[in-house]
C-alpha positions in Angstrom: -12.2 17.0 -12.1 -11.5 14.1 -14.4 -14.4 12.7 -16.4 -15.1 9.2 -17.8 -17.5 8.8 -20.8 -20.1 6.1 -20.6 -19.0 4.8 -24.1 -15.7 3.9 -22.5 -17.1 2.4 -19.3 -16.1 -1.2 -20.1 -12.5 -0.2 -19.8 -13.0 0.8 -16.1 -14.5 -2.2 -14.4 -13.6 -2.2 -10.7 -12.5 1.5 -10.9 -14.1 4.5 -9.3 -15.0 7.0 -12.0 -16.7 10.4 -12.4 -19.6 10.8 -14.9 -21.0 14.2 -15.8 -24.4 14.2 -17.4 -28.2 14.2 -16.9 -30.8 12.0 -15.3 -32.5 10.1 -18.1 -34.9 8.2 -15.8 -35.2 6.8 -12.3 -36.9 4.0 -10.5 -36.8 2.9 -6.9 -37.7 -0.1 -4.8 -37.6 0.2 -1.0 -34.0 0.8 0.0 -32.7 0.7 -3.6 -32.8 3.5 -6.2 -31.7 3.0 -9.9 -31.0 6.4 -11.6 -30.3 6.1 -15.3 -27.6 8.6 -16.2 -26.8 9.8 -19.7 -23.8 11.9 -20.8 -24.3 12.2 -24.6 -22.1 9.1 -25.3 -24.4 6.6 -23.7 -26.6 5.6 -20.8 -25.7 3.8 -17.6 -27.7 2.6 -14.7 -26.6 3.8 -11.3 -27.3 1.7 -8.1 -27.9 3.5 -4.8 -28.2 1.3 -1.7 -29.7 3.4 1.2 -27.8 1.7 4.0 -24.5 2.2 2.1 -24.7 5.9 1.5 -25.2 9.0 3.7 -28.7 10.4 4.3 -28.0 13.5 2.1 -27.0 11.4 -0.9 -30.1 9.3 -0.6 -32.4 12.3 -0.3 -30.7 14.0 -3.2 -31.3 10.9 -5.4 -35.0 10.9 -4.5 -35.4 14.6 -5.3 -33.9 14.3 -8.8 -36.2 15.1 -11.7 -35.9 14.0 -15.3 -33.1 15.8 -17.2 -31.6 17.3 -14.0 -27.9 17.8 -14.6 -25.6 16.0 -12.2 -22.1 14.7 -11.5 -21.9 11.2 -10.0 -18.9 9.3 -8.7 -19.0 5.5 -8.3 -17.5 2.1 -8.9 -18.0 0.5 -12.3 -19.2 -3.2 -12.2 -20.6 -5.7 -14.6 -24.3 -6.4 -14.2 -24.7 -9.7 -12.3 -27.3 -11.1 -14.7 -26.4 -9.3 -18.0 -22.9 -10.0 -19.3 -21.5 -7.0 -21.2 -23.8 -4.6 -19.4 -22.3 -2.3 -16.8 -23.6 -0.3 -13.9 -22.4 2.3 -11.5 -22.4 1.8 -7.7 -23.0 5.4 -6.8 -20.8 6.8 -3.9 -21.1 10.6 -4.4 -23.6 12.8 -6.2 -23.7 16.5 -7.0 -26.8 18.1 -8.3 -25.7 20.8 -10.8 -29.3 21.8 -11.6 -32.7 20.4 -10.6 -34.7 20.5 -13.8 -38.3 21.7 -14.0 -41.1 19.3 -15.0 -39.9 17.8 -18.3 -42.5 18.2 -21.1 -41.6 15.0 -22.9 -42.8 12.0 -20.9 -43.0 8.3 -21.6 -46.6 8.8 -22.8 -47.5 9.1 -26.4 -46.9 12.5 -27.9 -48.1 13.8 -31.3 -45.5 14.6 -34.0 -46.3 18.4 -33.9 -45.7 18.5 -30.1 -42.4 16.6 -30.5 -41.3 18.9 -33.4 -42.2 22.0 -31.3 -39.9 20.5 -28.7 -37.3 19.3 -31.0 -34.5 20.9 -29.0 -35.5 18.5 -26.1 -36.6 15.6 -28.2 -33.0 15.2 -29.4 -32.2 13.7 -26.0 -34.3 10.6 -26.5 -32.6 7.3 -27.3 -34.2 6.9 -30.7 -33.2 10.4 -31.9 -29.8 9.9 -30.4 -29.4 6.7 -32.5 -30.6 8.3 -35.7 -28.3 11.3 -35.4 -25.4 9.1 -34.4 -25.9 7.1 -37.6 -26.1 10.4 -39.6 -22.7 11.4 -38.1 -21.3 8.0 -39.1 -22.6 8.5 -42.7 -20.9 11.9 -42.9 -17.6 10.5 -41.6 -17.8 7.7 -44.2 -18.5 10.2 -47.0 -15.4 12.2 -46.1 -13.3 9.1 -45.7 -14.4 7.6 -49.0 -13.5 10.7 -51.1 -10.5 11.8 -49.1 -8.9 8.3 -49.5 -9.8 8.1 -53.2 -7.9 11.1 -54.6 -10.7 13.7 -54.3 -10.2 17.2 -52.9 -12.8 19.0 -50.9 -13.9 22.3 -52.5 -16.3 24.7 -50.7 -18.8 26.2 -53.1 -20.9 29.3 -52.6 -24.2 29.4 -50.7 -25.1 32.7 -52.4 -25.4 32.2 -56.1 -26.4 34.6 -59.0 -28.5 32.0 -60.8 -30.1 28.5 -60.6 -28.7 25.4 -62.0 -32.1 23.7 -62.4 -34.4 26.7 -62.9 -35.5 29.4 -60.5 -39.0 28.2 -59.5 -37.8 26.3 -56.4 -35.1 28.8 -55.2 -35.1 31.0 -52.1 -34.4 34.6 -53.4 -32.6 36.9 -51.0 -31.7 40.6 -51.2 -28.0 41.2 -51.9 -26.3 44.6 -52.0 -27.4 47.5 -54.2 -30.8 46.1 -54.9 -29.3 42.9 -56.4 -31.0 39.6 -56.0 -29.2 36.4 -55.1 -30.3 32.8 -54.5 -29.6 30.3 -51.8 -27.8 27.5 -53.5 -29.7 24.4 -54.7 -26.4 22.7 -55.7 -22.7 23.3 -55.8 -22.4 21.3 -59.1 -21.7 24.1 -61.6 -18.9 25.4 -59.4 -17.6 21.9 -59.0 -17.3 21.7 -62.7 -14.9 24.6 -62.6 -12.8 23.1 -59.7 -12.7 19.7 -61.5 -11.0 21.4 -64.4 -8.4 22.7 -62.0 -8.0 19.6 -59.7 -9.4 16.6 -61.6 -11.4 14.9 -58.8 -13.3 17.1 -56.4 -16.3 17.1 -54.1 -18.3 19.7 -52.2 -20.3 19.1 -49.1 -22.6 21.5 -47.4 -26.2 22.8 -47.0 -28.5 23.2 -50.0 -31.9 24.8 -50.2 -35.0 24.0 -52.2 -38.2 26.2 -52.1 -40.5 23.4 -53.2 -43.8 23.6 -51.5 -43.8 19.9 -50.8 -45.0 18.2 -47.6 -43.9 14.6 -48.4 -41.9 12.5 -46.1 -38.9 12.8 -48.5 -38.5 16.5 -48.6 -36.9 19.3 -46.6 -36.3 22.9 -47.6 -32.8 22.8 -46.1 -30.6 19.7 -46.3 -27.0 18.6 -46.7 -25.7 17.3 -49.9 -22.4 15.8 -51.0 -21.4 16.2 -54.7 -18.4 14.7 -56.4 -17.3 15.8 -59.9 -14.7 13.9 -61.9 -12.8 15.1 -65.0 -12.9 12.7 -68.0 -15.7 10.6 -66.4 -18.5 9.2 -68.6 -21.9 7.9 -67.4 -20.5 4.4 -66.7 -17.8 5.9 -64.5 -20.3 8.0 -62.6 -22.5 4.9 -62.0 -19.5 2.8 -60.8 -18.4 5.6 -58.5 -22.0 5.9 -57.1 -22.3 2.1 -56.3 -18.9 1.9 -54.7 -19.7 5.0 -52.6 -23.0 3.8 -51.3 -21.6 0.3 -50.6 -18.8 1.9 -48.6 -21.2 3.9 -46.5 -23.5 1.0 -45.8 -20.6 -1.2 -44.7 -19.2 1.5 -42.4 -22.6 2.0 -40.7 -22.9 -1.8 -40.2 -19.4 -1.9 -38.8 -19.7 0.9 -36.3 -23.3 1.5 -35.5 -24.9 -1.9 -34.9 -26.0 -0.8 -31.4 -27.9 2.2 -32.8 -29.4 0.1 -35.6 -30.7 -2.3 -32.9 -32.1 0.6 -30.9 -34.1 1.5 -34.0 -35.1 -2.1 -34.6 -33.6 -1.9 -38.1 -33.6 -5.2 -40.1 -29.9 -5.2 -40.8 -30.2 -8.3 -43.0 -31.5 -6.1 -45.7 -28.5 -3.8 -45.4 -26.1 -6.7 -45.4 -27.3 -7.5 -49.0 -25.9 -4.2 -50.3 -22.9 -5.2 -52.5 -21.7 -4.1 -55.9 -22.6 -4.3 -58.7 -26.0 -2.7 -58.5 -28.6 -3.6 -61.1 -28.8 -1.1 -64.0 -32.1 -0.3 -65.6 -32.6 1.9 -68.6 -35.5 4.3 -68.4 -37.3 2.6 -71.2 -37.3 -0.7 -69.4 -38.3 0.9 -66.1 -41.4 2.4 -67.9 -42.3 -1.1 -69.2 -42.1 -2.5 -65.7 -44.4 0.2 -64.4 -46.9 -0.4 -67.3 -46.8 -4.1 -66.7 -47.4 -3.4 -63.0 -50.4 -1.4 -63.9 -51.8 -4.2 -66.1 -51.5 -6.6 -63.1 -53.1 -4.1 -60.8 -49.9 -3.5 -58.8 -49.6 0.1 -59.9 -52.4 2.6 -59.5 -51.7 4.8 -62.5 -50.6 3.8 -66.0 -47.2 5.5 -66.5 -46.7 7.3 -69.8 -43.2 7.4 -71.4 -41.7 10.8 -71.1 -42.5 11.8 -67.6 -40.3 11.8 -64.5 -41.0 9.2 -61.8 -43.0 10.1 -58.7 -42.5 8.6 -55.3 -45.0 5.7 -56.0 -43.2 4.8 -59.2 -39.8 4.8 -57.5 -41.1 2.7 -54.7 -42.6 0.1 -57.1 -39.4 -0.1 -59.1 -37.0 -0.3 -56.1 -39.2 -3.0 -54.5 -38.3 -5.3 -57.4 -34.6 -5.3 -56.2 -32.8 -6.1 -53.0 -30.0 -3.7 -53.8 -30.2 -0.1 -55.0 -31.2 0.1 -58.6 -29.6 2.5 -61.1 -32.2 3.9 -63.6 -30.3 5.7 -66.4 -31.0 7.6 -69.6 -34.1 9.5 -68.7 -35.8 11.8 -71.3 -33.7 14.9 -71.7 -36.9 17.0 -71.3 -37.3 16.1 -67.6 -33.6 16.6 -66.7 -31.5 19.7 -66.1 -30.2 21.8 -68.9 -26.5 20.8 -68.4 -27.0 17.0 -69.0 -25.2 15.6 -72.0 -27.6 14.1 -74.6 -27.1 10.4 -75.5 -25.1 10.4 -78.8 -27.2 7.5 -80.0 -30.6 8.9 -78.9 -30.4 12.7 -78.4 -33.9 12.7 -76.8 -32.3 10.9 -73.8 -30.0 12.4 -71.2 -26.8 10.7 -70.0 -28.0 10.7 -66.5 -28.7 8.3 -63.6 -30.9 8.1 -60.5 -30.0 5.6 -57.8 -33.2 4.3 -56.1 -32.7 2.9 -52.6 -34.6 -0.4 -51.8 -37.5 -0.7 -49.4 -39.3 2.2 -50.9 -36.9 5.0 -50.0 -36.7 6.5 -53.4 -33.9 8.4 -55.1 -30.8 8.8 -52.9 -28.4 9.8 -55.7 -29.0 11.8 -58.9 -26.3 12.6 -61.4 -24.8 11.9 -64.8 -22.5 13.2 -67.5 -22.3 16.9 -68.3 -22.7 18.4 -71.7 -19.3 19.7 -72.8 -20.4 21.4 -76.1 -20.6 25.2 -75.9 -23.3 25.7 -78.5 -25.5 23.0 -77.1 -25.3 24.6 -73.6 -26.1 28.0 -75.0 -29.2 26.5 -76.7 -30.3 24.8 -73.5 -29.9 27.9 -71.4 -32.1 29.9 -73.8 -34.7 27.1 -74.1 -34.9 26.9 -70.3 -35.4 30.7 -70.0 -32.2 31.2 -68.0 -30.3 34.5 -68.1 -27.1 33.9 -70.3 -25.2 36.6 -68.4 -25.5 34.7 -65.2 -23.8 31.7 -66.8 -21.0 33.5 -68.6 -18.3 32.1 -66.3 -19.8 28.6 -66.6 -19.7 28.8 -70.4 -16.1 29.8 -70.2 -15.4 26.3 -69.0 -16.4 25.1 -72.5 -14.3 27.8 -74.2 -11.0 27.1 -72.4 -10.2 23.4 -72.5 -13.6 21.7 -72.5 -13.6 18.1 -71.5 -15.9 15.1 -70.7 -16.9 15.0 -67.0 -19.6 13.9 -64.7 -20.7 13.5 -61.1 -23.7 13.2 -58.8 -25.3 14.5 -55.7 -26.4 12.6 -52.6 -28.6 14.0 -49.9 -27.4 13.0 -46.4 -30.9 13.0 -44.9 -32.4 10.6 -47.5 -29.5 8.2 -47.1 -29.9 8.4 -43.3 -33.6 7.7 -43.4 -33.0 4.6 -45.6 -30.2 3.2 -43.4 -32.1 3.9 -40.2 -35.3 2.4 -41.7 -37.4 5.3 -40.5 -40.6 6.7 -42.1 -39.9 10.4 -42.3 -36.9 12.5 -43.3 -37.6 15.1 -40.6 -35.9 13.0 -37.9 -32.6 12.7 -39.8 -31.4 16.3 -39.1 -31.2 17.9 -35.7 -33.4 20.9 -36.7 -35.5 20.2 -39.8 -36.8 23.0 -42.0 -40.0 22.1 -43.8 -42.8 23.9 -45.6 -44.5 24.9 -42.3 -41.6 24.4 -39.9 -39.0 27.1 -39.2 -38.8 26.7 -35.4 -37.0 25.7 -33.2 
């Protein structure tokens, strides 16, 4: 049986079509029933006029329960009072399955209840909009890199060591009593593929065993990481701002309907254009300290530390576009960051902070290419040198300047959707106390 998708319904006005889906909602008034039908691509209102249909169809419509699966056939017409809105004059209806009482109702439900029923919550309009925007972001990510000379490289999920220390890694048993870790980043492997292909990116799940319950953290999330041979810090920052701008423009172009469903203020997203403001760490610290003096910041930030969520929020709220904070103290960054030649206590790194208080969406920088420096860093960080022998080979056989960054899909999605918590930006979130469904 042929099937028409609701997203394409405007192309079938005056035609009789078949829609396969589920009952989203229903209301009735006397001799009229208005079933709302969803098929995954959209929702359309059906119209059933009792005198115009047989008795069985009318009775079937009135026995439908929320989320019952059904196949309907009817004529597409434009709504008489709402131009651009279409409805279906139902002629035939087949009940595939009559659903049991649906646990998610229009009443207010607590977050824990909704998360316990995440497999059903996904069917709601808001969640549908969020995850559709997520899919658009992922498509934009691939299009940006694929059309700019990058090659996709798949990096391992099982790794022998950490790239940022082992304290926040998930350890798993490998063969012969060997331990392995779930990857927290594909970057080190990307450095090897960049030496072979020049411009590469990896894209896949990453894992962090941080015991954090903030609205910005998941234990399993998706990250895209480009790496570019012969790129310095300025190149990395230029790539990052062009990349983010491309994604924002793509979402605005293709997902206006979903943004409207979320009541997102798109005027703030329309301000996202290159270049982004660039703020050195020293100057960012001064801004925080001045904010403390004015009573705008709760704690007086001390130079040398990494920024927490309140610090990032304060800084990003000073700008309408993402702000690029660069050259943090080397002590708070990963062992592989290149030290600033002019100030070795600083790392050649950058964090991109999204506006509206959404915090860091990109972190990256220029990598150290000096073998002896990396050896020293590995020892000072207490990392096993034997686990990095292959990585150190990259500095023995044609070392070169290079850099890149990582962007978490979920944080980017939360920002573009304008939602409070990152847990809604992935179909099945994994958090400190959430492993099901």
